[in-house]
MDAnalysis code that builds the backbone (N, CA, C; Angstrom):
import MDAnalysis as mda
import numpy as np

u = mda.Universe.empty(360, n_residues=120, atom_resindex=np.repeat(np.arange(120), 3), trajectory=True)
u.add_TopologyAttr("name", ["N", "CA", "C"] * 120)
u.add_TopologyAttr("resid", np.arange(1, 121))
u.add_TopologyAttr("resname", ["MET", "ILE", "ILE", "LEU", "LYS", "SER", "GLN", "VAL", "GLU", "ALA", "ILE", "ALA", "SER", "ARG", "LYS", "ASP", "ASN", "THR", "LEU", "LYS", "ILE", "THR", "LEU", "GLY", "THR", "GLN", "GLU", "LEU", "ALA", "PRO", "SER", "ASP", "CYS", "GLY", "GLN", "MET", "PHE", "GLY", "LEU", "MET", "ASN", "LYS", "LEU", "CYS", "THR", "VAL", "GLY", "ILE", "SER", "ALA", "ASN", "ASP", "LEU", "GLU", "LYS", "GLU", "ASP", "ILE", "GLU", "THR", "LEU", "GLN", "ASN", "ALA", "LYS", "LEU", "ASN", "ILE", "ASP", "ASP", "VAL", "PRO", "ASN", "GLY", "LYS", "SER", "PRO", "SER", "GLN", "ARG", "LEU", "ARG", "SER", "VAL", "LEU", "PHE", "VAL", "TYR", "TRP", "GLN", "GLN", "HIS", "LYS", "THR", "GLY", "PHE", "ASP", "ASP", "PHE", "ASN", "ALA", "PHE", "TYR", "THR", "ASP", "TYR", "ILE", "GLU", "LYS", "LYS", "ILE", "ASN", "GLN", "ILE", "LYS", "SER", "LYS", "LEU", "GLU", "GLN"])
u.atoms.positions = np.array([
    [75.939, 101.221, 42.992],
    [74.840, 100.265, 43.385],
    [74.318, 101.030, 44.758],
    [72.939, 100.623, 44.981],
    [72.370, 101.201, 46.463],
    [71.787, 99.906, 46.711],
    [72.414, 99.675, 47.869],
    [71.311, 98.595, 48.913],
    [70.603, 99.063, 49.642],
    [69.392, 99.010, 49.645],
    [68.263, 99.201, 50.700],
    [67.628, 98.419, 51.607],
    [67.193, 98.611, 52.507],
    [66.199, 97.533, 53.364],
    [64.815, 98.377, 53.056],
    [63.877, 97.111, 52.277],
    [62.555, 97.370, 51.998],
    [61.656, 96.326, 52.144],
    [60.636, 96.684, 52.244],
    [59.323, 95.717, 52.181],
    [58.674, 96.105, 50.966],
    [58.259, 94.502, 50.175],
    [57.191, 94.487, 49.041],
    [55.964, 94.997, 49.902],
    [55.802, 96.092, 49.097],
    [54.069, 96.188, 49.261],
    [53.140, 95.888, 48.532],
    [53.351, 95.355, 47.214],
    [52.342, 95.426, 46.433],
    [52.796, 94.786, 45.290],
    [52.268, 93.616, 44.347],
    [52.615, 93.122, 43.261],
    [51.418, 92.843, 42.683],
    [51.729, 93.369, 41.039],
    [50.776, 93.568, 39.928],
    [51.322, 92.899, 38.922],
    [50.189, 91.802, 38.389],
    [50.580, 91.387, 36.696],
    [50.292, 92.446, 35.807],
    [50.818, 92.268, 34.906],
    [50.613, 93.385, 33.596],
    [50.279, 92.328, 32.541],
    [49.727, 93.343, 31.404],
    [49.091, 92.332, 30.498],
    [50.195, 91.704, 29.475],
    [51.275, 92.391, 29.318],
    [52.778, 92.013, 28.357],
    [53.170, 90.610, 29.531],
    [52.543, 89.927, 30.732],
    [53.097, 89.245, 31.341],
    [54.380, 89.816, 32.305],
    [54.605, 90.989, 32.080],
    [55.434, 91.243, 33.287],
    [54.861, 91.663, 34.756],
    [55.861, 91.885, 35.721],
    [55.449, 92.452, 37.107],
    [55.741, 93.759, 37.397],
    [54.862, 94.231, 38.149],
    [55.267, 95.752, 38.648],
    [55.102, 95.145, 40.353],
    [56.463, 95.461, 40.777],
    [56.439, 95.297, 42.165],
    [56.935, 96.607, 43.091],
    [56.070, 97.032, 43.685],
    [55.995, 97.856, 44.830],
    [56.967, 98.085, 46.104],
    [57.812, 98.883, 46.212],
    [58.950, 98.710, 47.205],
    [58.408, 99.730, 48.165],
    [58.667, 99.662, 49.510],
    [58.305, 100.593, 50.625],
    [60.006, 100.405, 51.311],
    [60.665, 101.845, 51.296],
    [61.954, 101.668, 51.830],
    [61.971, 102.256, 53.370],
    [62.869, 101.826, 53.877],
    [63.175, 102.763, 55.344],
    [63.328, 103.951, 54.806],
    [63.448, 105.069, 56.251],
    [63.778, 106.580, 55.605],
    [65.462, 106.520, 55.123],
    [64.945, 107.066, 54.078],
    [66.724, 106.984, 53.073],
    [67.372, 108.462, 53.217],
    [68.420, 108.572, 53.182],
    [69.493, 109.707, 53.045],
    [68.893, 110.754, 51.657],
    [69.337, 112.002, 51.864],
    [69.136, 112.657, 50.525],
    [69.872, 112.093, 49.512],
    [71.223, 111.738, 49.716],
    [72.164, 111.453, 48.707],
    [71.342, 110.284, 48.052],
    [71.194, 108.960, 48.655],
    [70.326, 107.872, 48.372],
    [68.881, 107.834, 47.535],
    [68.199, 109.294, 47.874],
    [66.868, 109.427, 47.126],
    [67.479, 109.910, 46.035],
    [68.370, 111.061, 45.812],
    [68.509, 111.729, 44.657],
    [69.201, 110.449, 43.556],
    [69.774, 109.432, 44.121],
    [70.299, 108.448, 43.101],
    [68.933, 107.458, 42.900],
    [67.991, 107.334, 43.577],
    [67.257, 106.766, 43.410],
    [65.715, 107.445, 41.961],
    [66.049, 108.621, 42.436],
    [65.454, 109.674, 41.284],
    [66.027, 109.356, 40.097],
    [67.542, 109.289, 40.217],
    [68.405, 108.917, 38.757],
    [67.899, 107.688, 38.338],
    [67.242, 106.984, 38.772],
    [67.486, 105.351, 38.092],
    [66.112, 105.713, 37.558],
    [65.238, 106.678, 37.330],
    [63.917, 106.373, 36.735],
    [63.653, 106.235, 35.692],
    [62.693, 105.345, 35.461],
    [62.578, 104.848, 34.173],
    [63.778, 104.095, 33.252],
    [65.084, 103.668, 34.259],
    [66.386, 102.832, 33.591],
    [65.837, 101.678, 34.263],
    [65.999, 100.678, 33.070],
    [66.601, 99.299, 33.398],
    [67.363, 99.202, 34.491],
    [67.156, 98.244, 35.509],
    [67.929, 98.052, 36.341],
    [68.115, 96.620, 37.087],
    [69.068, 96.106, 37.479],
    [69.207, 94.835, 38.033],
    [69.159, 95.031, 39.367],
    [68.117, 93.972, 40.065],
    [67.653, 94.343, 41.253],
    [67.987, 92.723, 41.977],
    [68.078, 92.839, 42.818],
    [68.247, 91.534, 43.787],
    [67.378, 91.795, 45.128],
    [66.933, 90.549, 45.126],
    [65.936, 90.689, 46.535],
    [65.865, 89.684, 47.504],
    [66.109, 89.586, 48.698],
    [66.182, 88.639, 49.547],
    [65.887, 88.846, 50.524],
    [65.054, 87.810, 51.427],
    [64.318, 87.728, 52.850],
    [65.793, 88.448, 53.789],
    [66.965, 87.998, 53.495],
    [68.536, 88.029, 54.252],
    [69.023, 88.973, 53.662],
    [69.965, 89.312, 54.600],
    [70.713, 90.464, 54.206],
    [71.872, 89.785, 53.371],
    [72.123, 91.121, 52.156],
    [72.875, 90.223, 51.240],
    [74.278, 90.060, 51.266],
    [74.631, 88.948, 51.288],
    [76.033, 88.772, 51.322],
    [77.264, 88.999, 50.412],
    [78.296, 89.092, 50.663],
    [79.076, 89.647, 49.841],
    [79.218, 89.175, 48.398],
    [79.212, 87.444, 48.185],
    [78.964, 87.055, 46.775],
    [77.519, 87.706, 46.197],
    [77.116, 87.941, 46.708],
    [75.425, 88.104, 45.919],
    [75.654, 89.701, 45.704],
    [76.229, 90.919, 46.345],
    [76.720, 92.099, 45.929],
    [77.371, 91.862, 45.017],
    [78.409, 91.152, 44.854],
    [79.350, 90.859, 43.718],
    [78.629, 90.563, 42.272],
    [77.838, 89.459, 42.755],
    [76.746, 88.870, 41.396],
    [76.291, 89.948, 40.535],
    [75.262, 90.557, 41.834],
    [74.695, 92.064, 41.046],
    [75.463, 92.714, 40.444],
    [76.533, 93.173, 41.085],
    [77.503, 94.197, 40.520],
    [77.823, 94.184, 39.143],
    [78.462, 92.480, 38.976],
    [78.631, 91.880, 37.770],
    [77.849, 91.529, 36.444],
    [76.362, 91.638, 36.971],
    [75.413, 91.434, 36.122],
    [75.327, 92.381, 34.895],
    [75.262, 91.409, 33.901],
    [74.625, 92.346, 32.539],
    [73.212, 92.254, 32.034],
    [72.550, 93.290, 31.624],
    [71.256, 93.635, 31.011],
    [71.532, 93.325, 29.427],
    [72.765, 93.105, 29.112],
    [72.461, 92.974, 27.405],
    [72.324, 94.253, 26.866],
    [72.079, 95.560, 27.372],
    [71.895, 96.405, 26.737],
    [72.910, 97.456, 26.884],
    [74.068, 97.014, 27.401],
    [75.292, 97.950, 27.444],
    [75.497, 98.855, 26.098],
    [75.514, 98.317, 25.018],
    [75.912, 99.119, 23.964],
    [74.303, 100.085, 23.316],
    [73.253, 99.657, 23.998],
    [72.269, 100.933, 23.604],
    [72.216, 102.309, 24.332],
    [72.180, 103.603, 23.648],
    [72.605, 104.540, 23.794],
    [71.695, 104.912, 24.845],
    [71.631, 105.632, 26.085],
    [71.035, 105.855, 27.229],
    [70.338, 104.869, 28.155],
    [71.155, 103.681, 27.776],
    [70.506, 102.462, 28.542],
    [69.149, 102.078, 28.149],
    [68.608, 102.498, 27.063],
    [67.337, 101.747, 26.736],
    [67.276, 100.832, 26.175],
    [66.110, 100.256, 26.474],
    [65.964, 98.839, 25.205],
    [65.498, 99.295, 23.921],
    [65.498, 98.523, 22.964],
    [64.932, 98.794, 21.676],
    [63.670, 99.027, 21.545],
    [62.443, 98.468, 22.653],
    [61.317, 99.218, 22.986],
    [61.010, 100.224, 23.056],
    [62.019, 100.616, 24.145],
    [61.825, 101.770, 24.598],
    [62.370, 102.604, 24.000],
    [63.623, 102.555, 22.936],
    [63.939, 103.770, 21.829],
    [62.784, 104.067, 20.985],
    [61.914, 102.569, 20.437],
    [61.141, 102.776, 19.525],
    [59.956, 103.879, 19.924],
    [59.711, 103.533, 21.373],
    [58.055, 104.306, 21.531],
    [58.779, 106.061, 21.732],
    [59.846, 106.288, 22.221],
    [60.647, 107.467, 21.904],
    [60.542, 108.119, 20.607],
    [60.634, 107.342, 19.696],
    [60.896, 107.886, 18.587],
    [59.221, 108.164, 17.749],
    [58.458, 106.817, 18.162],
    [57.149, 107.034, 17.749],
    [56.342, 108.124, 18.315],
    [56.719, 108.690, 19.840],
    [56.139, 110.037, 20.156],
    [56.756, 110.979, 19.484],
    [58.158, 111.371, 19.117],
    [58.624, 112.440, 18.460],
    [57.682, 112.477, 17.336],
    [57.733, 111.482, 16.591],
    [56.965, 111.547, 15.268],
    [55.174, 111.903, 15.427],
    [54.632, 111.239, 16.450],
    [53.262, 111.675, 16.832],
    [53.512, 113.209, 17.321],
    [54.347, 113.818, 17.438],
    [53.883, 115.334, 17.860],
    [54.491, 115.875, 16.989],
    [55.160, 115.239, 16.176],
    [55.463, 116.350, 14.739],
    [54.558, 116.298, 13.407],
    [53.712, 115.231, 13.198],
    [52.730, 115.039, 12.214],
    [51.511, 114.830, 12.823],
    [50.560, 115.055, 11.790],
    [49.334, 115.093, 11.940],
    [49.051, 113.375, 11.811],
    [48.571, 113.037, 12.728],
    [48.329, 111.016, 12.936],
    [46.725, 111.194, 13.122],
    [45.834, 112.153, 13.130],
    [44.355, 111.808, 13.681],
    [44.485, 111.190, 15.091],
    [45.107, 111.143, 15.701],
    [45.067, 111.009, 17.216],
    [45.601, 112.182, 18.241],
    [44.484, 112.251, 19.211],
    [44.798, 113.619, 19.887],
    [45.679, 112.539, 21.481],
    [45.436, 111.813, 21.725],
    [46.183, 111.075, 22.686],
    [47.270, 109.918, 22.111],
    [48.514, 110.234, 22.910],
    [49.974, 109.365, 21.725],
    [49.526, 108.130, 22.513],
    [48.965, 107.448, 23.856],
    [48.518, 105.789, 23.973],
    [47.944, 105.441, 22.651],
    [46.740, 106.148, 22.392],
    [45.891, 105.673, 21.244],
    [46.430, 105.245, 20.126],
    [47.405, 106.433, 19.884],
    [48.428, 106.636, 18.433],
    [49.224, 105.069, 18.655],
    [49.826, 104.994, 19.899],
    [50.861, 103.976, 20.017],
    [50.110, 102.550, 19.973],
    [48.852, 102.625, 20.598],
    [48.474, 101.094, 20.584],
    [48.108, 100.790, 18.612],
    [47.347, 101.651, 18.106],
    [46.847, 101.770, 16.807],
    [48.040, 101.477, 16.073],
    [49.278, 102.001, 16.099],
    [50.584, 102.009, 15.660],
    [50.987, 100.301, 15.576],
    [51.209, 100.243, 16.920],
    [51.826, 98.790, 16.975],
    [50.897, 97.702, 16.647],
    [49.657, 97.838, 16.754],
    [48.951, 96.618, 16.548],
    [48.827, 96.604, 14.830],
    [49.184, 97.536, 13.996],
    [49.052, 97.558, 12.867],
    [50.128, 96.696, 12.302],
    [51.448, 97.188, 12.995],
    [52.468, 96.584, 12.910],
    [52.616, 94.940, 13.199],
    [52.049, 94.878, 14.301],
    [52.046, 93.096, 14.499],
    [51.021, 92.316, 13.460],
    [49.866, 93.267, 12.941],
    [49.008, 92.525, 12.237],
    [50.240, 92.182, 10.714],
    [50.700, 93.192, 10.341],
    [51.441, 93.168, 9.335],
    [52.723, 91.870, 9.225],
    [53.214, 91.807, 10.348],
    [54.249, 90.882, 10.519],
    [53.250, 89.400, 10.638],
    [52.391, 89.358, 11.415],
    [51.419, 88.086, 11.444],
    [50.973, 87.568, 9.944],
    [50.499, 88.555, 9.123],
    [50.275, 88.013, 7.499],
    [51.058, 87.842, 7.164],
    [52.717, 87.728, 7.379],
    [53.816, 87.176, 6.580],
    [54.000, 85.814, 7.053],
    [53.403, 85.146, 8.583],
    [53.856, 84.170, 9.102],
    [52.923, 83.004, 8.222],
    [54.474, 81.729, 8.350],
    [53.329, 80.501, 7.598],
    [52.169, 80.108, 8.444],
    [51.475, 79.476, 7.991],
    [50.417, 79.043, 8.778],
    [50.637, 77.448, 9.541],
])
């Protein structure tokens, strides 16, 4: 676990109702920088407080479960699906030169298939 002093620099809402939070840290030791880069694109537990974290807060964070412990590589099911679709897009002629366009089209078709099966 890494505990950092940081400042919330920006908060932005996303289309899927999630938030993007940008944090600015104080100067980090090289080992902490390496650990941070190792967390890139990984689902993490984050605790934010305007005060110093107490021992109980740290224990709570250390014991937090994200419900993805059994998922290979710590990826959520949606992250795994996106990764598999990327490989599929690379290996097959899909009519799309851009993966994001392919992904959006594919997911939209799947959403519509499921919606068509819903009771009115």
